C-alpha distance (Angstrom), angle and dihedral (degrees) to the residues before:
residue distance angle dihedral
M1 . . .
K2 3.80 . .
E3 3.81 91.4 .
I4 3.79 92.0 53.0
L5 3.80 91.9 49.4
N6 3.81 91.3 47.6
G7 3.80 90.8 51.1
L8 3.78 92.2 47.2
S9 3.80 92.1 48.4
L10 3.80 90.5 49.4
L11 3.80 89.7 52.7
F12 3.80 92.5 51.3
L13 3.82 92.8 44.7
I14 3.81 93.6 49.5
Q15 3.80 92.1 47.3
G16 3.81 91.8 46.5
I17 3.80 100.7 42.6
G18 3.79 95.2 38.4
G19 3.78 92.4 45.3
L20 3.79 91.5 48.2
I21 3.81 91.8 51.7
N22 3.80 89.7 46.0
H23 3.80 93.4 51.3
L24 3.81 96.1 42.4
T25 3.82 91.3 51.7
N26 3.82 92.1 45.2
G27 3.78 91.2 -116.3
G28 3.75 119.3 177.2
K29 3.77 128.6 -115.6
S30 3.76 110.4 -45.2
W31 3.79 137.5 160.7
F32 3.81 93.8 -74.7
L33 3.82 109.7 120.1
V34 3.79 95.5 -136.8
N35 3.81 88.8 68.7
Y36 3.79 92.5 59.5
I37 3.81 102.5 43.8
S38 3.78 107.9 86.5
A39 3.82 93.9 -157.7
F40 3.81 89.2 65.9
Q41 3.81 96.5 53.0
G42 3.79 108.6 124.1
W43 3.80 91.4 18.8
E44 3.81 98.6 64.9
I45 3.81 98.8 122.7
L46 3.81 93.2 45.9
V47 3.82 91.2 48.9
D48 3.82 90.3 48.2
I49 3.82 90.2 53.6
L50 3.81 89.5 47.1
L51 3.82 90.3 52.9
I52 3.81 89.8 51.7
V53 3.81 90.9 50.8
I54 3.82 92.1 47.8
G55 3.82 90.2 49.1
G56 3.80 90.2 51.0
M57 3.78 91.6 49.4
I58 3.79 90.7 51.2
V59 3.82 89.7 51.2
L60 3.80 89.3 54.0
L61 3.79 90.3 48.4
A62 3.81 90.6 50.5
M63 3.79 90.1 51.4
K64 3.81 90.1 50.5
V65 3.81 91.7 48.8
S66 3.78 89.4 49.0
S67 3.79 94.3 50.6
S68 3.81 93.8 45.2
S69 3.81 91.4 51.3
K70 3.82 90.0 53.4
N71 3.80 90.2 54.0
K72 3.81 92.2 55.7
Y73 3.79 95.2 63.4
């Protein structure tokens, strides 16, 4: 379970941080998902920050899952 959460958090963090850098430097279309979802147009930087926050929250959850599994054994 911890590995899945770590992978998911990495995905969110890469999409958020990379997308934020891309949007702040006026980069063109890239492989960041925010560029291709029309509902997010005009809100790209806010959505990028939200993805970073979600990724950070998943990291904290993974750490909690890891520490609780150590306590069981």
